C-alpha positions in Angstrom: -11.6 -26.4 -34.8 -11.8 -28.1 -31.4 -11.3 -25.8 -28.4 -8.2 -27.7 -27.3 -6.7 -27.1 -30.7 -7.5 -23.4 -30.5 -5.9 -23.3 -27.1 -2.7 -25.0 -28.4 -2.5 -22.6 -31.3 -2.9 -19.6 -29.0 -0.1 -20.9 -26.7 2.2 -21.5 -29.7 1.5 -18.0 -31.0 2.2 -16.5 -27.6 5.5 -18.5 -27.4 6.5 -17.3 -30.9 5.7 -13.7 -29.9 7.9 -14.0 -26.8 10.7 -15.4 -28.9 10.3 -12.6 -31.5 10.6 -9.9 -28.9 13.6 -11.7 -27.4 15.3 -11.8 -30.8 14.6 -8.1 -31.4 16.2 -7.2 -28.1 19.1 -9.6 -28.6 20.1 -8.0 -31.9 19.9 -4.4 -30.9 22.1 -2.9 -33.7 20.1 -4.6 -36.4 16.9 -3.6 -34.7 18.0 0.0 -34.5 18.7 0.3 -38.2 15.5 -1.4 -39.2 13.4 0.8 -36.9 15.2 3.9 -38.2 14.8 3.0 -41.8 11.1 2.3 -41.5 10.6 5.3 -39.2 11.8 7.8 -41.8 9.3 6.4 -44.3 6.4 6.5 -41.8 7.3 10.0 -40.8 6.9 11.1 -44.4 3.6 9.2 -44.7 2.4 10.8 -41.5 3.2 14.3 -42.9 1.3 13.5 -46.1 -1.9 12.4 -44.3 -1.8 15.1 -41.6 -0.9 17.9 -44.0 -3.6 16.9 -46.5 -6.2 16.7 -43.7 -5.1 20.1 -42.4 -5.2 21.6 -45.9 -8.7 20.3 -46.4 -9.9 21.8 -43.2 -8.1 25.1 -43.9 -9.7 25.2 -47.4 -13.1 24.9 -45.8 -12.3 27.7 -43.3 -10.9 30.0 -45.9 -13.9 29.5 -48.2 -16.3 30.1 -45.3 -14.7 33.4 -44.4 -14.1 34.5 -47.9 -17.7 33.9 -48.7 -19.4 32.2 -51.6 -21.2 35.4 -52.6 -18.1 37.7 -52.9 -15.4 38.6 -55.3 -12.1 40.4 -54.5 -10.7 42.5 -57.3 -7.1 43.6 -57.4 -5.4 46.1 -59.7 -2.9 44.4 -62.0 -2.9 41.0 -63.6 -1.4 38.4 -61.2 -1.1 35.7 -63.8 0.4 37.6 -66.7 1.8 40.7 -65.2 5.2 41.7 -66.4 7.9 42.9 -64.0 7.3 46.6 -63.3 3.8 46.6 -64.8 1.3 49.0 -63.3 -0.9 47.8 -60.5 -2.8 51.0 -59.8 -5.6 50.3 -62.3 -8.8 50.4 -60.2 -10.2 54.0 -60.1 -12.9 56.1 -58.5 -14.8 55.8 -61.8 -14.7 51.9 -61.5 -16.1 52.2 -58.0 -18.9 54.4 -59.0 -19.8 52.4 -62.1 -19.8 49.1 -60.2 -22.0 50.5 -57.5 -24.5 52.0 -59.9 -24.5 49.7 -62.9 -23.2 46.2 -62.1 -26.2 43.7 -61.9 -26.5 41.9 -58.6 -23.7 43.9 -56.8 -25.1 45.2 -53.5 -22.0 46.0 -51.6 -18.7 47.4 -52.9 -15.9 48.3 -50.4 -12.7 49.8 -51.9 -9.4 49.2 -50.0 -5.9 50.5 -49.8 -3.2 49.1 -47.5 0.0 50.3 -45.8 2.3 47.5 -44.5 4.7 47.6 -41.5 3.2 50.5 -39.7 4.4 50.8 -36.0 1.8 50.9 -33.2 2.3 52.2 -29.7 0.2 52.4 -26.5 2.0 53.5 -23.3 4.8 50.9 -22.8 3.4 48.4 -25.3 4.4 48.6 -28.9 4.0 46.7 -32.2 7.0 47.1 -34.6 5.0 46.8 -37.7 1.5 45.7 -38.7 -0.8 46.0 -41.8 -3.0 49.0 -41.9 -6.0 48.7 -44.2 -8.0 51.7 -45.4 -11.6 51.0 -46.3 -15.0 52.6 -46.7 -18.1 51.9 -44.5 -19.0 48.2 -43.9 -15.6 46.6 -43.9 -16.5 43.9 -41.4 -19.8 43.2 -43.1 -18.1 42.9 -46.5 -15.7 40.3 -45.2 -18.2 38.4 -43.1 -16.0 39.2 -40.1 -18.0 39.5 -36.9 -17.1 42.2 -34.4 -16.5 41.1 -30.8 -17.1 44.6 -29.5 -17.8 48.0 -30.9 -19.0 49.0 -34.3 -17.9 49.1 -38.0 -16.5 52.0 -39.9 -19.4 54.4 -40.9 -20.0 56.6 -43.9 -19.5 59.6 -41.7 -16.1 58.3 -40.5 -15.0 58.2 -44.2 -16.5 61.6 -45.0 -14.7 63.3 -42.1 -11.4 61.4 -42.3 -12.0 60.4 -38.7 -9.1 59.1 -36.6 -10.8 55.9 -35.6 -9.7 52.2 -36.0 -11.0 48.7 -35.9 -8.3 46.3 -34.4 -7.6 42.7 -35.3 -7.1 40.3 -32.5 -3.3 40.3 -32.5 -2.6 44.0 -32.2 -5.4 44.4 -29.7 -3.8 41.8 -27.4 -0.3 43.2 -27.9 -1.4 46.8 -27.1 -4.1 46.3 -24.5 -3.7 42.7 -23.2 -7.0 41.1 -22.1 -8.6 44.5 -21.4 -11.3 45.9 -23.8 -9.7 48.2 -26.3 -13.0 50.0 -27.2 -12.8 53.8 -26.6 -9.0 53.7 -25.9 -6.4 55.5 -28.0 -3.0 54.5 -29.4 -0.4 55.9 -31.8 -0.6 54.6 -35.4 2.7 55.7 -36.8 2.8 59.3 -35.6 -0.8 60.1 -35.1 -3.4 59.1 -32.5 -6.5 57.1 -33.3 -9.4 55.8 -31.2 -10.5 52.2 -31.2 -14.2 51.8 -32.2 -14.3 48.0 -32.9 -12.6 44.7 -32.3 -12.6 41.9 -34.9 -13.2 38.3 -33.9 -10.1 36.1 -33.9 -10.0 34.2 -37.2 -6.8 32.3 -37.0 -6.3 31.7 -40.7 -2.6 32.2 -41.7 -1.9 34.5 -44.6 0.6 34.0 -47.4 4.3 33.8 -46.5 3.5 32.8 -42.9 1.5 36.1 -42.3 -1.3 36.4 -39.7 -4.7 37.6 -41.0 -5.5 38.7 -37.4 -2.5 41.1 -37.5 -4.2 44.2 -39.0 -5.7 47.6 -38.2 -8.6 49.0 -40.3 -9.1 52.8 -40.6 -11.2 54.9 -42.9 -9.7 55.0 -46.4 -9.8 58.8 -46.4 -7.7 58.8 -43.2 -5.1 56.4 -44.7 -4.9 58.4 -47.9 -4.4 61.7 -46.2 -2.0 60.6 -43.5 0.3 58.5 -45.8 0.1 60.9 -48.8 -1.4 58.2 -51.2 -2.8 58.9 -54.6 -6.6 59.5 -54.2 -7.4 58.4 -57.7 -6.7 54.7 -57.3 -7.6 51.7 -55.1 -5.5 48.6 -54.6 -8.5 46.3 -54.3 -12.3 46.2 -54.1 -14.4 43.7 -52.2 -17.7 43.1 -53.9 -20.7 41.1 -52.6 -23.5 39.9 -54.8 -27.1 38.8 -54.5 -27.9 35.2 -55.7 -24.6 33.6 -54.9 -25.6 30.5 -57.0 -25.1 32.8 -60.0 -21.5 33.7 -59.1 -20.1 32.6 -62.5 -22.5 35.1 -64.2 -21.6 37.8 -61.8 -17.9 37.3 -62.3 -18.3 37.3 -66.1 -20.3 40.6 -65.9 -17.7 42.2 -63.6 -14.9 41.1 -66.0 -16.7 42.5 -69.0 -17.5 45.8 -67.2 -13.9 46.4 -66.1 -12.5 45.5 -69.6 -14.9 48.0 -71.1 -14.2 50.7 -68.5 -10.4 50.3 -69.0 -10.8 50.3 -72.8 -9.1 47.0 -73.3 -9.1 45.6 -76.8 -10.2 42.0 -77.6 -7.2 39.7 -77.0 -5.5 42.2 -74.7 -4.7 40.8 -71.2 -6.8 42.0 -68.3 -5.1 44.7 -66.2 -6.9 43.5 -63.1 -7.4 40.2 -61.2 -10.7 38.7 -59.9 -10.6 36.2 -57.0 -13.5 34.2 -55.8 -14.0 31.3 -53.4 -13.8 28.9 -56.4 -10.4 30.4 -57.3 -9.2 29.9 -53.7 -10.3 26.3 -53.8 -8.5 25.7 -57.1 -5.3 27.1 -55.7 -5.6 25.0 -52.6 -6.4 21.9 -54.6 -3.3 22.4 -56.7 -1.2 23.0 -53.6 -2.5 19.9 -52.0 -1.8 17.9 -55.1 1.7 19.1 -55.3 2.2 18.4 -51.6 0.9 14.9 -52.0 3.1 14.2 -55.0 6.3 15.5 -53.3 5.7 13.9 -50.0 4.4 10.7 -51.6 7.5 10.1 -53.6 9.6 10.9 -50.5 7.5 8.5 -48.3 7.6 5.7 -50.9 11.4 6.0 -51.4 12.0 6.1 -47.6 9.8 3.1 -46.8 11.2 1.1 -49.7 14.7 1.8 -48.4 13.6 0.8 -44.9 12.2 -2.4 -46.4 15.4 -3.3 -48.2 17.4 -2.6 -45.1 15.1 -5.0 -43.2 15.4 -7.7 -45.9 19.2 -7.5 -46.1 19.7 -7.5 -42.4 17.3 -10.4 -41.9 19.1 -12.4 -44.7 22.3 -11.8 -42.8 20.5 -12.7 -39.5 19.4 -16.1 -41.0 23.0 -17.0 -41.8 24.1 -15.9 -38.3 21.3 -17.8 -36.6 21.5 -21.0 -38.6 22.6 -23.1 -35.6 19.6 -21.7 -33.6 17.3 -22.6 -36.4 18.8 -26.1 -36.8 18.5 -26.7 -33.1 14.8 -25.6 -33.0 14.0 -27.9 -36.0 15.9 -30.8 -34.3 13.7 -30.6 -31.2 10.5 -30.5 -33.3 9.9 -26.9 -34.5 8.0 -26.9 -37.8 9.0 -24.9 -40.9 5.8 -22.9 -40.5 6.7 -22.0 -36.9 10.2 -20.8 -37.9 8.8 -18.7 -40.7 6.1 -17.2 -38.5 8.7 -16.3 -35.8 10.8 -14.4 -38.4 7.7 -12.7 -39.8 6.7 -11.7 -36.2 10.2 -10.3 -35.6 9.9 -8.2 -38.8 6.4 -7.0 -37.9 7.5 -6.1 -34.4 10.5 -4.1 -35.7 8.5 -2.3 -38.4 5.7 -1.6 -35.9 8.2 0.0 -33.6 9.6 1.9 -36.6 6.0 3.0 -37.4 5.6 4.4 -33.8 8.9 6.2 -34.0 8.0 7.5 -37.5 4.6 8.7 -36.3 6.3 10.6 -33.5 8.9 12.1 -35.9 6.2 13.1 -38.4 4.0 14.7 -35.9 6.9 16.5 -34.3 8.1 17.8 -37.7 4.5 18.7 -38.5 4.2 20.8 -35.4 7.4 22.6 -36.2 6.1 23.4 -39.8 2.8 24.6 -38.3 4.6 27.0 -36.0 6.6 28.3 -38.9 3.4 28.9 -40.8 4.4 26.5 -43.6 1.7 23.8 -43.1 -1.2 23.1 -40.9 -1.0 19.6 -39.3 -4.2 17.9 -38.3 -3.8 14.7 -36.2 -6.5 11.9 -36.4 -6.7 8.3 -35.4 -6.7 7.6 -39.2 -3.1 8.7 -39.2 -2.2 6.4 -36.4 -3.7 3.3 -37.9 -2.6 4.0 -41.4 1.0 4.6 -40.3 1.1 1.5 -38.1 -0.6 -0.8 -40.7 1.8 0.5 -43.5 4.8 -0.2 -41.3 3.6 -3.7 -40.5 2.9 -4.4 -44.1 6.4 -3.4 -45.0 7.7 -5.8 -42.4 5.7 -8.7 -43.8 6.4 -8.0 -47.4 10.1 -7.5 -47.1 10.5 -10.1 -44.3 8.8 -12.9 -46.2 11.7 -14.0 -48.3 14.3 -14.2 -45.4 11.6 -15.9 -43.3 10.9 -18.5 -46.0 14.7 -19.0 -46.4 15.0 -19.7 -42.7 12.1 -22.1 -42.7 13.5 -24.0 -45.6 16.9 -24.7 -44.0 18.0 -28.3 -43.6 18.3 -29.0 -39.9 21.5 -31.0 -40.2 23.2 -28.4 -42.5 22.0 -25.6 -40.2 23.5 -27.3 -37.1 26.8 -27.4 -39.0 26.5 -23.6 -39.6 25.9 -24.0 -43.3 23.0 -21.6 -43.6 
């Protein structure tokens, strides 16, 4: 194409763009409803993409700190447990047997927990936090680095020592930015000394909980101070050699516990085993459900926005028939008329896309603060939202644009659009 022809085309497109923006501004009410309709759809789409990206990143984080070489065993069957069924099924005999006999297991840390325990240090207080009782090596078993201090030792457990490892949250609430190592605080009604500080992990727990909001003390101390049954554990963290054989390790563990608990063939397990693979399966199912729910919402909202645009543009063609007739009378081509209306539709939906992007990210931040979702922004979200909005404008604006382009100039000047 000759350079002069390209220049002429560029000037025509610029002129059409100016006219499209002028029309959008002139018909403010119509523009508002179109932008709002498309905006809601794009907001839902934005939530889908950011939530899925956030879920994928969170899945990677959780699997990394859970560890590919570990299993977490709980008393009670989570999947088939009846209401009121017993959850205290892991015993001292299970602990000894796994430590002595289970192939590949090199670390077994039993745990009990006491929720909503108040903490106090001078004028600072925490109304209720999770207190975990464990044996030696808690931080190592959970691949959880210590920022300062040391882990619980075998002697701490044997003596029932009044010592504690703090999570990041209670450490900051009790001691601020100062080092807590060597300092004491009240845990419920008895005093303990801080021997270690866990690194900030930042992974939310279930129900909006905070995994960094915890205190770890020797399991013997927890049992004695809160009058718990010494015969049972709530959970056991087990680490294995050769993580590539985790499927075999889990099968051996399941078989051992069924035999130790004297369960008959066909009888449900009275325990639950969780591994990194189980965590990934759960997160994948959650992500799939989230995509399905938000996907239907986004599709419905964007379709509604498209129909709003198509209907309002059809009305606009009738209202602007004299304008269209006048443009044709002075030489405007049908192609130029159609392109102007398509540009108007694209401008409106692009603005709707930007509004929807803002709404989606704003709502996403609110859900993140409430602990319901983790939202991860990326430029992929921006371009996907904007391109989807413009596509809606072109698809649903095409029919009214073609109708406008096909008007007879004489009939249009008479107002017979």
